[in-house]
N, C-alpha and C positions, 0 to 999 in steps of 0.2 A: 840275161837275168841280172838285175842290179846287184852289186856286191853289198853284203850286209855287214854291220858292225858287231863287235864282240859284246858278250854280256856274261853275268855270273851264273851260278848253278842252282840257286834256291827256287822254291816253288810257291807262287801265290795260288790262291784258290778262287774259283769263279763258280757261281751257281746260276742256273737258268730258271726263269719264271715264265708265266704266260704273258709277261709284259717286259721283255728285255732281259739282259744279264746283269748280275750284281757282283762286284768285287767284295768278297767277304771282309768284314771288319773295317769298311770304309764307307764314305758317302757317295762313292762313284757307281753309277749305273751306265749301261751301254744300250743305247737305242730303246730306252724306256719311254713310254708315252704318259704314264701317270705315277709310277713308283719313285720314291726317294726324293731327295732335295736337289740332286745334280745328276744330269744325264748327258753323256756324249751322243751327239747326233751325227751319224756317219755320212749321211747324204740327204738331199732334198727329196729323195724317193720315199723317205719315211713319212708316216702319217702324222696326225696332229700331235704337237708337243705342248699344247696349251696348259695341261694339268701338271707339268713338271715345273717347280719353282724357278729353276735355272738350268740352261743347257749349255754345253760346250759345242761350238760349231765354227766353221769357216764363215767369213763374211758372204761369200758367194752362196753358200747353202741357205743362210738367213734371208738373203735377197730373193731367192727362188721361193722359199716358204712364204715370204711376205706377198709375193705376186699371187700366191694361192690363198691369200687372206688368212694366213697363219702367222701370228706374231709372237714368237717365243721370247722369253726374257733370256737373252743370249750373252754368254761370255765369248766374244768373238776372238778367235785365235788364227794365226797365220801358220802356213806350213813351215816346218823346220825351225821354229822358234820355241825352244823349250820353256816351260813355265811350271810353277809349283802351286799346288793347293794342299795346305797342310803338309803331311809327310810324303805326298805323292808328287813325283816329278813326271811331267807329261810332255809329249810332242806329237803334233799332227803331221802325218805323212800322206802325200797324194795317193789315192787309190787307183787312179788311172781310168776310172769308170765314168765319171760325171763331173761337171764343173763344180768345184767345191767339195767333191767327195773325198773322204779322208779315212785313213786307218788311225788308230790311237795307240801310241807306244807309251807304256806306263812303267816307271821304276818304283818299286815298293821296297819295304824293308825285308820282304821275303823273296824278292826276285823281280824279274822283268817280264812284262806281258806285251804281246802285239795283238791287238784286237783288229782283225781285218775281214769284215763280213762281206764286202763287195769289192773284189779286186778284178782289174782288167790288165793282163800282162801285155796285150798287144797295143802298140802305139796308135793313137789317133792324133790328128793335127790340131784338135780344138780343146784339149784338156791336158793338164800336166801328166807326164808319164808316172806310172806306179813306182813307188819307192818302198823298200823294206829295211828293217834292222834286225839283227840277231836278237833272240829273246829266249828265255827259259820256257815260256808258255806262249803258244800260238793258238789263237781262236779264229776259226774260219767258218764261213757259211756254206752249206750244201744246197745249191740251187738247182742243179741238174739231176735228173732221176738216176742216171747210170754213170758212176765215176769212171767206168772203163770205156765209155763211149765219148769220143771227141765231137765237139760241135763242128759243123761244116766250116770249111775255110772261109773266113770273113770276106776276103778280097774276091774270091770266086762267087760267093753268094751275092755280093753287091753288084758284080758284073752281070750276073744272071738277072738280078732285079732290073738293072738298067736296060738290058736287052728286051725284057718283057714290057717295060714302061714305054720304051721308044716304039716298039711294034704297035702297041695300043694307040699311041698318039699319032703315028703315021696313018692309022685307020680312023682317025678323028674320034677316038674314044679316050677320054682323059681319066686315068685311074684315080681311085681313092686309096691311099696307102695308110693303113692303120698300124701304128707303132707306139712305143712308149713315148710319152710327151716330154720326158726329160732323159737326156743322154742319147738314145737312139734317134729321136726326131731331129736333134741338132746335127748329128753326124750325117743324116740323110739329107737335111736341108743343104748342107755344104756340098755333099756328093752330087745331088741333082743340079745345084746351081753351077758347079764346076763343069757339068755336062751341058750347060746352057739351056736347060729345060725351064719352061715357065712354071713357077711354083706359087701356090697359095696355102697358107697354114691356118689351121684352126686357132682360135684366140688363145687357148691354153698353151699351145706350142709357140705361137707368135710372142707371147710375153716372155717365155723362157729364152727364146732366141735372142731377144733384145738384151737380156741380162748377160748371156754369153758374149755378145758383142761389146757390151759395156766393160767387160773384163778382158778384152783384147782378142777374142776368137772371131775371126772373119768368116761369116757363113755365106756370103754372096748375096745374090738378088732373090727376093721373095716378097710376097704381099700378104696382107691379112685377108683371110677368107671372108667373103660376104655372100650370104645366100641370094641376095638380090643382084649384086653387081659382078661377082666372079664368074667369068666365062672362059672356057677353053684353057684350063690350067690343071696341071697335076696337083692333087690335093693331099696334104699331110694332116691326118686326123689322129687323135689320141685313141689308143687301144685299151686304156684302163677301164676296168669294169665300172668304175664310178661314173664314167661317161656313157659307155655303150649300153649298159644295162638299163639306163633310165629310159631310153627310147622316147625321149620327149619330142625329138624331131628326127625324122628318118635321115639316113645318110644320103649325101648327094648322089646323083646318078653317076654311073661309071663302073668299070670293073673294080672289084675290091681285092687288093693285095695285102696280105696280112704278114706282119713281121713278128715272128715268134722269138721270144727271148730265151727260151729253154727248149729242150727236146721232150718236154712233158706232153701229156695228152693235149692235142690241138684245141685251141680256144674256138668258141663259136660266138663272136661278139654281137651278132644280130640274127635272131632266128628267122627273120623275114628276108634275109639276103644271103646268097651263097658266096663263099670265098672262092675267087677265081684261081688264086695261087698263093702258096705260103713260102716264106723265106725264113731262114734261121740266122739271125744276126744278134748275138748275145752281147750284153753289156757286162757280163761277169765271167770268171774263169770256169772252165770245165775241169773234169777230174785230172786229165793229163797235166794241165797248167798248174793245178793245185799241188801236184807232186813236185813241180819245179819250185813252187813257193816254199814248200816244206824244206826242200833241200837247201834253199838260200837262207832261210831263217835259222835252220839247224836247231830246233827246239828240243828240250828234254821231254816235253809233253805237248800233245795237240788236243784241243777240244774242238768238236764239230757240232754245229747246231743247225737247225732248219728242218724242212720236211723230210730230208733224206739222210739225216745224221747217222742213223744206225747202219745203213748200207755203206756210207763213206768210211765210218770208223772201221768197219770190217775189211774193206778193200784197200785202205791206205795203211794198214797196221805194219806192213813191212818197211814203211818209210820213216817210222818213229817208234822207239821202244815203248812209249806210252801214248796211246791215242784212244780217246773215248768220246762217245756222243754226249751231248748235253740235252736232257729232256726237260721240257717245261714242267716245273713243279715235280721233277723226278719221275714223270710218267713216260715210259717208253713210247716211241712212235711205231707205226706199223712197218716202216721201211728201214 
């Protein structure tokens, strides 16, 4: 776990809305799509930012958003380069999850905050490793349903996936792998390429792959999928609902292998096709890893937000003397 730097003991306040978080008494919002005048965008996995007058983001995040035809008015910032807006002093830290993904470290006149909604503690070879700093207030996302259940070992899951893919290809069946188009897809592109398998990527994945490569991540050999010309290749397709639920075009023939990002209720991306097998390769921390994050940051208080905030706040209370869920507009969740 990276060593974190020291900070003071005062307490800033953050409130949750149905559209991101807000630092009270400031113009700063976190991952808001339409509220306020200035919002920090933690990763390109976020949805449209077009209604926010200005966003804070890394250059890589902006490039991926532009590839998706989203053009935010961005204040582009680099990792580990402190900057100030008014009385706020800020610094972007790599989240370890996705190219350009960042946590935001904020110094205010009431204390120091680390907003870290999407962390990946485990190293990958294609993005910057996660970094942390000590803070009074730590804000984390609860993305997995059970904070006491660890995700399957990533290395073993990838090895199991490779075994299944190779077996299908040996039988002349070329699988369709459904996964997140950003982060997971790029990790798997490199993984399969390193195994010297023939790969074709859906256009949404192909565009992001090129951006990764433009920023120095070597993903290996792959081609752009074409319904007419692609033959006998392992296919990488996006699992996002915005693609699979449209059903404008059926998925290509072949066994469907689904990459789950959480241990939540399994997704059914296409009601007309069965999933041959599921694999669990997450782009974010599970509960065990978040405990390590809390220990490294050593906050005086922890805020947890997301669909499982209530459960996480209850189960992690022994790791910080003050830990509480953030509910959208102060409305408790079911979990």
